[in-house]
PLY file of the C-alpha trace (Angstrom):
ply
format ascii 1.0
element vertex 352
property float x
property float y
property float z
element edge 351
property int vertex1
property int vertex2
end_header
92.28 -126.70 167.17
93.44 -126.90 170.77
90.71 -127.02 173.43
92.55 -124.13 175.09
92.79 -121.67 172.19
90.48 -119.16 173.89
91.60 -119.61 177.49
93.76 -116.46 177.59
90.99 -114.03 176.59
88.53 -115.83 178.87
90.87 -115.49 181.85
91.52 -111.85 180.94
87.78 -111.16 180.92
87.31 -112.84 184.30
90.21 -110.92 185.86
88.84 -107.62 184.57
85.33 -108.40 185.77
86.74 -109.13 189.23
88.75 -105.89 189.24
91.90 -107.90 189.89
95.02 -105.74 190.37
96.88 -107.77 187.73
94.05 -107.80 185.20
96.29 -106.18 182.57
99.29 -108.46 183.13
100.53 -110.46 180.18
99.13 -114.01 180.32
101.22 -117.06 179.46
99.68 -120.50 179.15
101.94 -123.23 180.51
102.32 -126.54 178.63
99.32 -128.84 179.02
100.60 -131.51 181.43
97.57 -132.37 183.56
94.08 -133.73 183.03
92.42 -131.50 185.59
93.64 -127.92 184.99
94.92 -125.34 182.58
97.71 -123.26 184.12
98.35 -119.65 183.12
101.04 -117.36 184.49
100.18 -113.73 185.19
103.57 -112.53 183.98
105.47 -110.38 186.45
102.90 -110.78 189.22
104.11 -113.95 190.97
100.61 -115.40 190.48
99.51 -118.53 188.62
95.91 -119.19 187.59
94.68 -122.79 187.90
91.62 -123.12 185.68
89.77 -126.41 186.25
88.93 -128.61 183.29
86.87 -130.77 185.67
86.65 -131.71 189.35
88.51 -134.95 190.06
86.60 -135.06 193.34
83.25 -134.74 191.58
82.32 -131.40 193.14
80.16 -128.65 191.68
82.24 -125.78 190.27
82.05 -123.44 193.29
82.54 -126.29 195.77
85.54 -127.50 193.78
87.21 -124.10 194.12
86.40 -123.92 197.84
87.88 -127.38 198.37
91.05 -126.55 196.45
91.45 -123.27 198.30
91.29 -125.13 201.62
93.89 -127.62 200.35
96.36 -124.89 199.46
95.76 -122.84 202.60
96.31 -125.78 204.93
99.27 -127.26 203.09
101.03 -123.89 202.80
101.46 -123.87 206.58
104.11 -126.57 206.14
106.28 -124.32 203.98
106.39 -126.63 200.94
103.24 -125.60 199.07
102.21 -122.46 197.15
100.29 -119.70 198.92
96.71 -119.21 197.76
96.06 -115.64 196.54
92.34 -115.93 195.92
89.55 -117.28 193.74
87.85 -116.17 190.56
84.30 -117.50 191.01
82.51 -119.41 188.25
81.34 -117.01 185.56
80.40 -116.88 181.89
84.02 -116.68 180.68
85.22 -119.24 183.24
82.33 -121.64 184.02
84.49 -123.54 186.53
86.21 -120.42 187.86
89.90 -120.34 188.74
92.20 -120.52 191.73
94.99 -117.94 191.95
98.09 -119.27 193.66
101.73 -118.40 194.13
103.82 -119.13 191.03
106.70 -121.33 192.13
109.95 -120.85 190.24
112.19 -123.85 189.70
112.31 -127.13 187.82
110.50 -130.45 187.92
111.91 -132.95 190.43
114.65 -135.22 189.07
114.85 -138.73 190.41
116.58 -140.25 192.24
118.63 -137.12 193.05
115.67 -135.15 194.44
114.07 -137.98 196.44
115.37 -136.54 199.70
113.87 -133.13 198.94
110.52 -134.74 198.08
110.63 -136.76 201.31
111.24 -133.61 203.36
108.42 -131.75 201.62
105.99 -134.55 202.42
107.27 -134.77 205.98
106.53 -131.06 206.45
102.96 -131.65 205.30
102.44 -134.76 207.42
103.90 -133.15 210.55
101.35 -130.33 210.56
99.03 -130.33 213.59
95.74 -132.07 212.83
92.70 -129.90 213.65
89.88 -131.14 215.81
87.30 -133.09 213.80
84.85 -130.18 213.69
87.50 -127.98 212.05
88.57 -130.33 209.24
85.81 -129.52 206.73
85.63 -129.06 203.82
88.46 -131.57 203.38
87.57 -135.24 203.29
87.77 -136.71 206.79
86.13 -140.15 206.76
85.75 -141.92 210.11
87.73 -144.85 208.68
90.05 -143.62 205.90
91.12 -147.15 204.98
87.54 -148.32 204.47
86.76 -145.14 202.54
89.77 -145.76 200.29
88.66 -149.34 199.70
85.22 -148.09 198.69
86.76 -145.52 196.34
88.85 -148.24 194.72
85.78 -150.45 194.37
83.96 -147.72 192.45
86.89 -147.35 190.06
87.16 -151.13 189.79
83.66 -151.11 188.35
85.35 -150.18 185.06
87.71 -153.16 185.01
85.37 -155.42 183.07
85.04 -152.89 180.26
88.74 -152.01 180.21
89.83 -155.03 178.15
92.39 -156.36 180.60
94.35 -159.53 179.99
92.91 -162.32 182.19
96.17 -162.63 184.16
96.10 -158.90 184.93
92.47 -159.03 186.03
93.24 -161.92 188.37
96.18 -160.18 190.01
94.24 -156.95 190.51
91.37 -158.92 191.99
93.76 -160.71 194.36
95.15 -157.37 195.55
91.61 -156.12 196.08
90.81 -159.13 198.25
94.00 -158.56 200.21
92.95 -154.97 200.88
89.47 -156.03 201.97
90.99 -158.40 204.53
93.15 -155.56 205.84
90.09 -153.31 206.14
88.28 -156.02 208.13
91.18 -156.32 210.59
91.68 -154.20 213.69
94.15 -151.36 213.94
94.81 -148.30 211.82
97.73 -145.89 211.39
97.39 -142.34 212.71
95.62 -139.73 210.59
97.39 -136.67 209.18
96.89 -134.13 206.42
97.98 -135.80 203.17
98.17 -134.71 199.53
96.86 -137.91 197.90
98.47 -136.77 194.63
102.15 -136.84 195.48
103.61 -138.25 192.26
107.02 -136.68 191.46
105.74 -134.63 188.52
103.75 -132.52 190.98
106.89 -131.25 192.74
108.95 -128.23 191.70
112.46 -127.96 193.09
113.53 -124.39 193.76
117.07 -123.10 193.22
117.87 -123.61 196.93
116.94 -127.32 196.64
113.59 -127.06 198.46
110.84 -129.16 196.89
107.38 -127.62 196.64
104.24 -129.68 196.04
102.23 -127.60 193.59
99.12 -129.73 192.93
96.94 -129.95 196.02
93.35 -130.40 194.95
93.00 -133.88 196.50
94.19 -133.20 200.06
92.38 -135.07 202.79
92.87 -136.41 206.28
94.33 -139.87 205.86
97.53 -141.87 206.05
101.01 -140.54 205.15
101.95 -143.95 203.73
99.68 -143.26 200.76
101.71 -140.18 199.83
105.00 -142.02 200.32
103.77 -144.75 197.99
102.48 -142.32 195.40
105.84 -140.55 195.32
107.81 -143.74 194.60
105.62 -146.35 192.91
106.65 -147.33 189.38
103.25 -146.08 188.17
104.15 -142.63 189.57
107.86 -142.23 188.86
107.37 -143.09 185.18
104.22 -141.01 184.67
105.68 -137.56 183.97
108.17 -137.21 181.12
110.23 -134.61 182.98
110.62 -136.63 186.19
110.67 -140.12 184.63
112.80 -142.63 186.55
112.74 -146.29 187.54
113.70 -146.61 191.20
115.45 -149.57 192.76
114.05 -151.10 195.97
117.10 -149.69 197.77
116.28 -146.16 196.59
112.68 -146.60 197.72
113.79 -147.75 201.17
116.18 -144.78 201.43
113.31 -142.43 200.55
111.15 -143.81 203.36
114.13 -143.51 205.71
114.65 -139.85 204.74
110.97 -139.16 205.37
111.10 -140.85 208.79
114.09 -138.78 209.81
112.41 -135.54 208.71
108.92 -136.20 210.09
110.01 -137.19 213.59
107.58 -138.95 215.97
104.96 -139.50 213.25
107.20 -142.15 211.69
106.93 -144.77 214.42
103.18 -145.37 213.98
103.50 -145.38 210.18
106.26 -147.98 209.82
104.14 -151.13 209.95
101.74 -149.71 207.36
104.22 -148.80 204.64
103.71 -151.93 202.57
99.90 -152.34 203.00
99.36 -148.72 202.03
101.78 -149.02 199.13
99.71 -151.92 197.81
96.52 -149.93 198.33
97.87 -146.86 196.52
98.94 -149.01 193.58
95.50 -150.60 193.48
93.92 -147.13 193.44
96.25 -146.15 190.59
95.59 -149.14 188.33
91.84 -149.02 188.86
92.00 -145.32 187.95
93.84 -146.36 184.78
90.98 -148.71 183.92
88.48 -145.95 184.62
90.32 -143.48 182.41
90.65 -146.01 179.59
86.88 -146.54 179.63
85.73 -142.93 180.12
88.25 -140.77 178.25
86.65 -141.36 174.88
83.36 -139.78 175.92
82.26 -136.34 174.74
83.00 -133.50 177.11
80.18 -132.76 179.53
77.99 -129.75 178.81
77.90 -128.83 182.49
80.60 -127.02 184.45
80.13 -129.27 187.46
81.52 -132.63 188.46
84.05 -135.13 187.18
84.78 -135.35 183.45
87.72 -137.35 182.03
86.89 -136.66 178.39
90.01 -136.35 176.26
88.40 -133.34 174.60
89.55 -131.19 177.53
93.27 -131.71 176.86
95.81 -131.33 174.07
96.09 -134.36 171.79
99.72 -134.91 172.79
98.81 -135.14 176.47
95.94 -137.53 175.79
98.24 -139.73 173.71
100.84 -139.73 176.48
98.28 -140.70 179.12
96.88 -143.44 176.88
100.35 -144.89 176.39
101.06 -144.79 180.13
97.70 -146.36 181.00
98.27 -149.18 178.51
101.76 -149.70 179.94
100.60 -149.83 183.57
97.78 -152.26 182.76
100.12 -154.63 180.94
100.92 -158.03 182.43
104.66 -157.30 182.55
104.28 -154.09 184.55
101.69 -155.51 186.93
104.08 -158.39 187.66
106.97 -155.95 188.08
105.13 -153.91 190.71
103.90 -156.93 192.66
107.39 -158.44 192.60
108.70 -155.20 194.07
106.22 -155.52 196.94
107.86 -158.84 197.81
111.34 -157.30 197.66
110.33 -154.42 199.90
108.69 -156.80 202.37
112.02 -158.57 202.71
113.84 -155.27 203.15
111.46 -153.95 205.81
111.27 -157.23 207.73
115.04 -157.77 207.82
0 1
1 2
2 3
3 4
4 5
5 6
6 7
7 8
8 9
9 10
10 11
11 12
12 13
13 14
14 15
15 16
16 17
17 18
18 19
19 20
20 21
21 22
22 23
23 24
24 25
25 26
26 27
27 28
28 29
29 30
30 31
31 32
32 33
33 34
34 35
35 36
36 37
37 38
38 39
39 40
40 41
41 42
42 43
43 44
44 45
45 46
46 47
47 48
48 49
49 50
50 51
51 52
52 53
53 54
54 55
55 56
56 57
57 58
58 59
59 60
60 61
61 62
62 63
63 64
64 65
65 66
66 67
67 68
68 69
69 70
70 71
71 72
72 73
73 74
74 75
75 76
76 77
77 78
78 79
79 80
80 81
81 82
82 83
83 84
84 85
85 86
86 87
87 88
88 89
89 90
90 91
91 92
92 93
93 94
94 95
95 96
96 97
97 98
98 99
99 100
100 101
101 102
102 103
103 104
104 105
105 106
106 107
107 108
108 109
109 110
110 111
111 112
112 113
113 114
114 115
115 116
116 117
117 118
118 119
119 120
120 121
121 122
122 123
123 124
124 125
125 126
126 127
127 128
128 129
129 130
130 131
131 132
132 133
133 134
134 135
135 136
136 137
137 138
138 139
139 140
140 141
141 142
142 143
143 144
144 145
145 146
146 147
147 148
148 149
149 150
150 151
151 152
152 153
153 154
154 155
155 156
156 157
157 158
158 159
159 160
160 161
161 162
162 163
163 164
164 165
165 166
166 167
167 168
168 169
169 170
170 171
171 172
172 173
173 174
174 175
175 176
176 177
177 178
178 179
179 180
180 181
181 182
182 183
183 184
184 185
185 186
186 187
187 188
188 189
189 190
190 191
191 192
192 193
193 194
194 195
195 196
196 197
197 198
198 199
199 200
200 201
201 202
202 203
203 204
204 205
205 206
206 207
207 208
208 209
209 210
210 211
211 212
212 213
213 214
214 215
215 216
216 217
217 218
218 219
219 220
220 221
221 222
222 223
223 224
224 225
225 226
226 227
227 228
228 229
229 230
230 231
231 232
232 233
233 234
234 235
235 236
236 237
237 238
238 239
239 240
240 241
241 242
242 243
243 244
244 245
245 246
246 247
247 248
248 249
249 250
250 251
251 252
252 253
253 254
254 255
255 256
256 257
257 258
258 259
259 260
260 261
261 262
262 263
263 264
264 265
265 266
266 267
267 268
268 269
269 270
270 271
271 272
272 273
273 274
274 275
275 276
276 277
277 278
278 279
279 280
280 281
281 282
282 283
283 284
284 285
285 286
286 287
287 288
288 289
289 290
290 291
291 292
292 293
293 294
294 295
295 296
296 297
297 298
298 299
299 300
300 301
301 302
302 303
303 304
304 305
305 306
306 307
307 308
308 309
309 310
310 311
311 312
312 313
313 314
314 315
315 316
316 317
317 318
318 319
319 320
320 321
321 322
322 323
323 324
324 325
325 326
326 327
327 328
328 329
329 330
330 331
331 332
332 333
333 334
334 335
335 336
336 337
337 338
338 339
339 340
340 341
341 342
342 343
343 344
344 345
345 346
346 347
347 348
348 349
349 350
350 351
């Protein structure tokens, strides 16, 4: 039995209880492609329901919805994100509630052909005016985003010992962690902007006019654009989603950063020197997440509707198997070496 067999009647009940104008619309569940949400189309309404399976940010159910709503509302101002149409609060049929957003029509990004469109979509997000500090809540806005990222990575790295890594892999991950800690201890930081922090290519839909739309925005925060640029082009991102799977060359990666710089304008100058350090940091975040998922995904699903929960019981077996295969691949010695070798190639490209 699928863990989602009853999601259509549960969403119907929640829509009717809320008196939603499309409560009687036909409901179509989209293929299970993510570990954090079920997605259901309200057919003919232009609305998509995002029903959380968990909160990747660790929030309580209502706080999770409020955070996601803020993400969509702020990102939509850049013209490359869905409009938020409202919230179904946590209830008996939907213990984690649901976010109702604009249904974007199009196809998954294809690489490398759509790299320019993805770069322009991210540039539109990063170029948005940054509110005064008092106006940035509820989105994460740490006083030192680099230190906060390092601390987040350290928490995930707490699972490395139990993840069964090859000794050579553990050593290389540890060396990258030490490199990041030295960077955190140094002076200087890039400028802060609104970022997605989940910009892997599978999260973009390309519309018929060629415009790329970033459709998964639950992790937005105020941080460094270089993290998004890395997440869009790292091997661990471009080979994650079956529909957008591609292995980029260093030249294609450099061209992507160049397209972003041209589209984002003045923001690019301050970001240039940080492209490689933030690319290393984003990869480190990704592989420590892989270790965390490997260790925690076998647990039973939580009985509470609040917080983080990576249990494989929340997702279709095919998705869990795909994620397990990808995690094993990314934590292999060959792939770790491949990514670190690419860092060296990009360093030569950017310093030439």
